[in-house]
C-alpha positions in Angstrom: 119.6 106.2 77.9 119.0 109.9 77.8 117.5 111.4 81.0 113.7 112.0 80.9 112.7 115.7 80.8 109.2 116.6 81.7 107.1 119.7 80.9 103.5 120.7 80.8 101.4 122.8 78.5 97.9 124.0 79.5 96.3 120.9 78.1 99.0 118.4 77.4 101.3 116.1 79.3 104.6 116.2 77.3 107.3 113.6 77.9 110.6 113.9 76.1 113.0 111.0 75.9 116.0 111.9 73.9 114.6 113.6 70.8 111.2 112.0 71.0 108.2 114.0 72.4 104.9 112.4 73.4 101.9 114.5 74.0 99.3 113.3 76.4 96.0 115.1 76.0 94.9 115.8 79.5 91.1 115.8 79.1 88.7 114.2 76.7 86.0 116.1 74.9 83.2 117.1 77.2 79.8 116.2 75.9 76.5 117.6 77.2 74.3 115.0 78.9 70.5 115.2 79.0 68.3 113.8 81.7 65.5 111.5 80.5 62.4 111.2 82.6 62.1 107.7 84.0 60.9 105.8 87.0 63.2 106.3 89.9 63.5 102.7 91.1 63.2 99.3 89.6 63.3 95.7 90.7 63.2 92.3 89.1 62.9 88.7 90.1 66.3 87.3 89.3 65.8 83.7 90.6 65.3 82.4 87.1 68.3 84.1 85.5 70.7 81.9 83.6 74.2 82.8 82.5 76.0 81.7 79.4 79.2 79.8 80.3 82.4 81.6 79.3 86.0 81.2 80.3 86.5 82.8 83.7 89.4 84.3 85.5 90.5 82.8 88.8 89.6 85.3 91.6 90.3 84.5 95.2 87.3 84.4 97.5 86.6 87.2 99.9 88.7 86.9 103.0 86.2 88.7 105.3 82.8 86.9 105.3 79.5 88.5 106.2 79.3 86.7 109.5 82.7 88.1 110.6 81.7 91.6 109.6 78.3 91.3 111.4 80.1 90.2 114.6 82.2 93.4 114.8 81.8 95.0 118.2 83.5 97.8 120.1 83.0 99.4 123.5 83.7 102.8 122.0 80.9 105.1 120.8 80.4 108.9 120.5 77.5 108.5 122.9 79.5 106.9 125.7 82.8 108.7 125.1 81.7 112.0 123.7 82.3 113.9 126.9 85.9 112.6 127.2 86.5 113.4 123.6 85.3 117.0 124.1 87.5 117.5 127.2 90.6 116.3 125.3 89.9 118.5 122.4 89.7 121.5 124.7 92.9 120.5 126.4 94.6 120.3 123.0 93.3 123.8 122.0 94.8 125.2 125.2 98.1 123.5 124.4 98.2 125.3 121.0 97.2 128.6 122.5 99.7 128.4 125.3 102.7 127.5 123.1 104.8 130.6 122.4 107.8 128.9 120.8 107.2 128.8 117.0 109.4 125.7 116.6 107.5 123.8 119.3 104.2 125.0 117.7 105.4 123.6 114.3 106.1 120.2 116.0 102.6 120.2 117.6 100.9 120.9 114.3 102.9 118.2 112.6 102.1 115.7 115.3 98.4 116.5 115.1 98.5 115.9 111.4 100.3 112.6 111.6 98.3 111.4 114.5 95.1 111.9 112.5 93.5 114.5 114.7 94.2 117.8 112.9 90.7 117.8 111.4 89.4 118.7 114.9 91.5 121.8 114.9 91.6 123.1 111.3 90.3 126.6 112.2 92.9 126.9 115.0 95.7 125.6 112.8 94.8 128.0 109.9 94.8 130.9 112.4 98.3 129.9 113.7 99.7 129.5 110.2 98.2 132.9 109.3 99.5 134.8 112.4 102.3 133.0 114.2 104.1 130.7 111.7 105.4 133.0 109.0 106.8 131.7 105.7 110.3 133.0 106.6 111.9 133.4 110.0 115.4 134.9 110.4 115.7 132.7 113.5 115.6 129.5 111.5 119.3 128.5 111.4 118.8 124.7 111.2 117.7 122.7 108.2 115.1 120.7 110.0 113.1 123.7 111.2 113.2 125.4 107.8 112.1 122.2 106.0 109.4 121.5 108.5 108.0 125.0 108.3 108.1 124.8 104.5 106.3 121.4 104.4 103.5 122.4 106.9 102.8 125.7 105.2 102.7 124.3 101.7 100.8 121.2 102.8 98.1 123.5 104.2 98.2 125.5 100.9 99.8 128.6 102.3 102.2 130.4 99.8 105.8 129.7 100.5 108.8 129.8 98.2 111.4 127.1 98.0 113.9 130.0 98.1 113.9 129.6 101.9 116.4 126.8 101.3 118.9 129.2 99.6 120.9 129.8 102.8 121.8 126.1 102.9 123.1 126.1 99.3 126.3 127.2 97.6 126.6 129.7 94.9 126.6 126.9 92.4 123.1 125.9 93.5 124.2 122.8 95.5 123.4 121.9 99.1 126.3 122.4 101.4 128.4 119.3 102.1 128.4 120.2 105.8 124.7 119.1 105.9 125.5 115.6 104.7 125.5 114.0 108.2 122.5 116.0 109.7 120.1 113.1 109.7 117.2 115.0 111.2 117.6 117.9 108.8 118.1 115.6 105.8 115.0 113.6 106.6 112.9 116.9 106.9 114.4 118.2 103.7 113.6 114.9 101.9 110.0 115.0 103.1 109.6 118.6 102.1 110.9 118.0 98.6 107.8 115.9 97.7 105.7 119.0 97.8 107.5 120.5 94.9 105.7 121.8 91.8 106.6 121.6 88.1 109.9 123.4 87.4 110.9 123.9 91.1 114.6 123.1 90.6 115.6 123.7 94.2 113.3 120.9 95.5 114.6 118.6 92.8 118.1 119.2 94.1 116.9 118.8 97.6 115.4 115.4 96.9 118.6 114.1 95.2 120.9 115.5 97.9 118.9 114.3 100.9 118.0 110.8 99.5 121.7 110.1 98.5 123.0 111.1 101.9 120.2 109.3 103.9 121.0 106.1 102.0 124.7 106.6 102.8 123.9 107.0 106.5 121.6 104.0 106.9 124.2 101.5 107.8 125.5 103.6 110.7 121.9 104.4 111.9 121.0 100.7 111.9 123.7 100.0 114.5 123.2 103.2 116.6 119.6 104.3 116.4 117.1 101.6 115.2 114.1 103.8 115.5 115.6 106.6 113.4 116.8 104.0 110.9 113.3 102.6 110.5 111.9 106.2 109.9 114.5 106.8 107.2 113.9 103.4 105.5 110.1 104.0 105.6 110.5 107.5 104.1 112.8 106.3 101.4 110.3 103.7 100.5 107.2 105.9 100.6 107.5 109.6 101.6 105.1 111.1 104.2 103.3 113.2 101.6 102.3 110.0 99.7 101.0 108.1 102.6 97.3 107.4 103.2 96.4 109.6 106.2 94.5 107.1 108.3 97.1 104.4 107.8 99.8 106.9 108.8 97.8 107.9 111.9 97.7 104.3 113.0 101.4 103.8 112.5 102.4 107.1 114.0 100.5 106.6 117.2 102.8 103.7 118.0 105.9 105.7 117.1 104.8 108.8 119.0 104.1 107.1 122.3 107.8 106.0 122.3 109.1 109.6 122.0 110.4 111.4 125.0 109.2 114.8 123.7 105.5 114.0 123.4 102.3 115.5 124.5 100.2 113.1 126.6 97.1 115.2 125.7 97.7 114.7 122.0 98.5 111.0 122.4 95.4 110.3 124.5 93.2 112.2 122.1 94.7 110.4 119.1 94.0 107.0 120.6 90.5 107.8 121.6 89.7 109.4 118.3 91.1 106.4 116.4 88.8 104.0 118.3 85.8 106.2 117.9 86.3 106.7 114.2 86.8 103.0 113.9 83.4 102.4 115.6 81.9 104.5 112.8 83.7 102.5 110.1 82.4 99.2 111.7 78.8 100.4 111.6 79.1 101.5 108.0 80.7 98.2 107.0 77.9 96.3 108.6 75.3 98.3 106.6 77.3 97.8 103.4 77.7 94.1 104.0 73.9 93.7 104.3 73.4 95.7 101.2 75.9 93.6 99.3 74.3 90.3 100.4 70.8 91.6 99.5 72.0 92.8 96.1 72.5 89.2 95.0 75.6 89.6 92.9 77.5 87.0 94.9 74.9 84.4 94.0 73.8 85.5 90.5 77.1 86.9 89.2 79.6 84.6 90.9 82.2 85.0 88.1 83.0 88.5 89.4 85.1 89.8 92.3 83.7 89.9 95.8 85.8 92.8 97.1 83.5 94.7 99.5 86.3 95.2 102.1 88.7 96.6 99.6 86.0 98.8 98.1 85.2 100.2 101.6 88.8 100.6 102.5 89.2 102.7 99.3 86.6 105.1 100.5 88.4 105.6 103.8 91.4 106.7 101.6 89.2 109.1 99.7 87.5 110.7 102.7 88.2 109.4 106.2 86.5 111.9 108.5 83.6 110.4 110.5 81.1 113.1 109.5 81.3 111.9 105.8 79.7 108.5 106.5 77.1 108.9 103.7 79.8 109.8 101.2 81.8 106.6 102.0 78.7 104.4 101.8 77.7 105.9 98.4 81.2 105.6 97.0 81.6 102.0 98.3 78.4 101.0 96.5 79.6 102.7 93.3 83.1 100.9 93.5 81.6 97.5 94.2 79.2 97.7 91.2 82.0 99.1 89.1 84.1 96.1 89.9 81.4 93.8 88.5 80.9 95.8 85.4 84.7 95.9 84.9 84.9 92.2 85.2 82.1 91.7 82.7 84.0 94.0 80.2 87.4 92.3 80.9 86.5 88.6 81.0 82.9 87.7 80.6 80.8 89.7 78.2 80.8 89.2 74.4 81.4 92.2 72.2 77.7 92.2 71.1 76.5 92.1 74.7 78.9 94.9 75.7 77.6 97.1 72.8 74.1 96.6 74.0 75.0 97.4 77.6 76.8 100.6 76.8 73.9 101.7 74.6 71.5 101.1 77.4 73.7 103.1 79.8 73.7 106.1 77.5 69.9 105.9 77.1 69.3 105.6 80.9 66.0 104.1 80.2 64.3 100.9 81.6 63.1 100.1 78.1 66.7 99.8 76.9 67.3 97.0 79.3 64.9 94.7 77.5 67.5 93.9 74.9 70.2 92.9 77.4 71.1 89.4 78.3 69.9 88.3 81.7 73.2 88.6 83.6 73.6 92.2 82.4 70.1 93.1 83.5 71.2 92.5 87.1 74.0 95.0 86.7 71.9 97.5 84.9 69.1 97.4 87.6 71.6 97.7 90.4 73.3 100.7 88.8 70.1 102.3 87.8 68.6 101.9 91.3 71.8 103.1 93.1 72.0 106.3 91.1 68.3 107.2 91.4 68.2 106.4 95.1 71.3 108.5 95.9 70.0 111.4 93.7 66.6 111.3 95.4 68.1 111.3 98.8 70.3 114.3 98.0 67.4 116.2 96.4 65.1 115.6 99.3 67.6 116.5 102.0 69.7 119.2 100.4 67.6 120.4 97.4 70.4 119.7 94.9 69.9 117.7 91.7 72.9 115.5 91.4 71.3 113.0 88.9 73.0 114.4 85.8 76.4 114.3 87.5 76.0 110.7 88.7 74.6 109.5 85.3 77.6 111.1 83.6 80.0 109.3 85.9 78.5 105.9 84.9 78.3 106.8 81.2 82.0 107.9 81.2 83.1 104.8 83.1 81.2 102.3 81.0 82.3 104.0 77.8 85.9 103.8 78.8 85.6 100.1 79.9 84.0 99.3 76.5 87.0 100.8 74.7 89.3 98.7 76.8 87.3 95.6 75.9 87.6 96.4 72.2 91.4 96.7 72.6 91.5 93.3 74.3 89.1 91.7 71.8 91.1 92.8 68.8 94.5 92.3 70.4 95.3 96.0 69.8 97.9 97.8 71.8 97.1 101.5 71.8 99.6 104.3 71.9 100.5 105.7 75.3 98.6 108.9 74.3 95.4 107.0 73.4 95.7 104.8 76.5 95.8 107.7 79.0 93.0 109.5 77.3 90.8 106.6 78.0 92.2 105.0 81.1 92.3 108.0 83.4 88.5 107.5 83.3 88.4 103.7 83.5 90.3 103.7 86.7 87.1 104.9 88.4 88.4 107.9 90.3 86.1 110.3 88.5 83.1 108.2 89.4 84.1 107.5 92.9 84.7 111.2 93.7 81.4 112.1 92.1 79.5 109.7 94.3 81.4 110.8 97.4 81.0 114.4 96.5 77.2 114.0 96.2 76.9 113.5 100.0 79.4 116.2 100.9 77.0 118.9 99.7 76.1 121.4 102.3 79.2 120.9 104.4 81.5 123.6 105.6 82.6 124.3 102.0 79.3 123.9 100.1 79.7 122.3 96.7 76.2 123.2 95.5 77.5 126.1 93.4 80.2 124.0 91.7 79.2 123.5 88.0 79.4 119.8 87.0 81.8 120.6 84.2 84.4 121.8 86.8 85.0 118.2 87.6 86.6 117.9 84.1 89.6 119.4 85.9 93.4 119.0 85.6 93.5 118.3 89.4 91.1 115.4 88.9 93.1 114.3 85.8 96.5 114.1 87.5 94.9 112.4 90.5 93.5 109.7 88.2 96.7 109.3 86.3 98.7 108.5 89.4 96.1 105.9 90.4 96.1 104.4 86.9 99.9 104.1 86.7 100.2 102.7 90.2 97.5 100.1 89.4 99.1 99.1 86.1 102.5 98.6 87.7 101.0 96.3 90.3 98.6 94.3 88.1 100.4 94.1 84.8 101.9 90.7 85.2 98.7 89.0 86.3 96.5 90.7 83.8 98.8 89.9 80.9 98.4 86.2 81.9 94.7 86.4 81.8 94.7 88.0 78.3 94.3 91.7 78.9 96.2 93.7 76.4 95.8 97.3 77.6 98.2 98.3 80.2 100.4 101.3 80.3 103.4 99.0 80.9 102.7 97.1 77.7 102.0 100.3 75.8 105.3 101.8 77.0 107.3 98.7 76.1 105.9 98.6 72.6 106.1 102.3 71.8 109.5 102.8 73.3 111.0 99.4 72.4 112.3 98.8 76.0 112.2 95.9 78.4 109.5 95.4 81.0 112.0 96.3 83.8 113.0 99.5 82.1 109.4 100.5 81.3 108.5 100.0 85.0 111.4 102.1 86.2 110.5 104.9 83.8 106.8 104.8 84.7 107.8 105.3 88.3 109.5 108.5 87.2 106.3 109.5 85.4 104.4 109.0 88.7 106.8 111.3 90.5 106.3 113.9 87.8 102.5 113.4 88.0 102.7 114.2 91.7 104.4 117.5 90.8 101.7 118.3 88.4 99.1 117.5 91.0 100.8 119.8 93.4 100.9 122.5 90.7 97.2 122.2 90.0 96.3 122.2 93.6 97.8 125.7 94.1 95.6 127.1 91.3 92.5 125.0 91.5 89.2 126.7 92.1 87.4 123.6 93.2 86.0 123.6 96.7 88.5 122.6 99.4 86.8 119.3 100.1 87.0 118.2 96.5 90.7 119.3 96.4 91.3 117.3 99.5 89.8 114.2 97.9 91.8 114.7 94.7 95.0 114.8 96.8 94.2 111.9 99.1 93.0 109.4 96.4 96.5 108.9 94.9 97.7 108.3 98.4 95.2 105.4 98.6 96.6 104.0 95.4 100.2 104.2 96.8 99.0 102.2 99.8 97.0 99.6 97.8 99.6 98.9 95.1 103.0 99.6 96.8 103.8 95.9 97.2 101.6 94.4 94.6 97.8 94.2 93.8 96.4 95.0 97.2 92.9 95.4 95.8 92.3 92.4 93.6 94.5 90.0 95.4 94.5 91.5 99.0 98.1 90.6 99.7 99.0 89.9 103.3 100.4 93.3 104.1 97.3 95.1 102.7 95.0 92.7 104.7 96.9 93.6 107.9 96.6 97.4 107.1 92.8 97.0 106.5 92.4 95.0 109.7 94.3 97.5 111.8 92.0 100.3 110.6 88.7 98.5 110.9 89.0 95.6 113.2 91.7 96.1 115.8 91.3 98.8 118.6 94.1 100.7 120.2 94.7 100.0 123.8 94.2 103.1 126.0 
C-alpha cells in the first residue's frame, strides 16, 4: 500500500493515501448561545421514579466501593510536613543555583520534570533556560546532550530548531552510522523526535533512525544491562513525551533512586511531594464519593456505569497540581454525569426520549424538563444543578460569569451524543470526515477542560480575559482528536458487539475498504500525525499557559488509559494498578 502523506491547511486535516485525499474539517460552526434567566438550583423527590425496561449493556461493577474510599488514611499532610517540604525546596533551589556545568544542569532539570517536582521551580527553570541553557552550544559534541537540550527547551516552549542535529548527519540528510551503537544518544534522540512539528523532516528521520537501531540493540542490552533495556523497551512502547506526568513521576522515583548519579535532595523531595499530593487526592476522592452516593444515580439509574475512580483519575491527568483541587472536583462531576448521559444515548434512551432531552438542554429551562421521562429528569436535574452551582461559586469568589461557557459545554456534548445515537439507531456508518466533525466533541475533552478551566480562573496566568470562543481552538481540537482515536482503538471490539455503529475504526474500514488490522495500524499513524499537529499548534497558540498545559496533558491521559485496552470502561488490571499507585499506596521514605 502507498505510504500515507499528511499535510495541514488552516482549517482542514488532509490525509492522502495513494491518490485519494480526505479533508477533515477541524472545527464545527460556532453558534452564539444566550443565557436564559432561571432558578439557580433545583431538587426533586425521586423515590417514586420508575424506569422503562430496555435491553442493557453488561457493565462491570465499580471495583472501589465507598467504604474503601472513606477508609483512606495517610500520615502525610501539608500541615504536619509543610516545614520539611519548604526546607527541601530551598535545598533544591540552592542545588540549581550552585550548578555551573550546563550539562549537569540539564540533567537536574530533566530529573525534576520526571520526578514530578518541576512545578515547584518553574520560575527558576524558566530563568535558567533563558540565561544559562542556550539553544545551541559549540561544546555539545555528543548526541545525548544535544538531544536532551533540544527536548527540554522545546518541551518548555522555548524556540529551538531541529537543525542542531545537523552535525550528526551526512550530506544526504541521514544520521551517521557511527551513532548506531550509542544507546544513550539514540534513546535521547528518539525521545526528542516526538516533539517534532508538522513538516519537520529532520525529526522524522531521527525517529526512524533511533527506533530502528534501538530495536536492533535490545537483545544485547537484555543480557548486559537490564535496567537500560527496560528503559528502551518502555520508550519504544510509549515515549516519554506521551506519558501521563503523575504516572511517570511514580515510576521514575523508583528508577531514580537506583541511579549512582542522583541527588539525594531531589529524591527526598520527590518522595515527600508525592505522598503530600496523594493526601490531597484522597481528600478530594472522599468528597466526591459522598457527592456521588448522595446524587442517587447508582440506585435510580443502575443501568449506567459507576466509574467514579476512573473519572477522578482522568482529572489528575488533566491537571495534577495540588492547588487545582476545585478544578479536579468540578471536572470529575462533569465526567461522571457525562458517562450517564452517554450511556443513555448509547444503550437506553429511545429516539423520542433523546430528542426531548436535547431540546430541554438547549432551552436550559426547568419547564422544559416537564416533558421528559422520569429517568431523564434525574440526569437533567443533576446537570442543571451542577452547572449553576459551579457558576455561582466562581461568580461569588472570582467575579467571573462562566455560566454561558459551562452551558455551551453541555449543549455541545449532548448534541454530539444525540448525533451518534441517530447513527446507531439507523445503522448508518458516517464518513471519516463527518465522524471526526462530531466525535471530537462527544469524547468530552471540550467539556472537561471547560469545567476544570472554570476553577483555574485567577491563578498565576488569569483566564478571565480569555473570550469563550477561543476554546474553539485548533489546540483543543487536536487534543480531542488524539483522545478520540485512542478511545476508539481500545473500545471498538467491545462496542461493536453491543451494537454501536459509530467508531473511527469502522468508518475507516468501510471508507478505505481495508481490514480491521490494517485500519488500526493506519489509525495509529494518524495519532502520531495528530501529535505533530498538537505540537505545531502549541507553538502558536494564544491561549493562557494553563489551558495550553491541559490541552497537552489530556492526550497523555488517553495514552495511559487506552494503551493496553479500555482502561476507563473496563478498568483492566494494569490500569487499576496505576490508579492504586497514585491514590492509595504511599512511597516509603
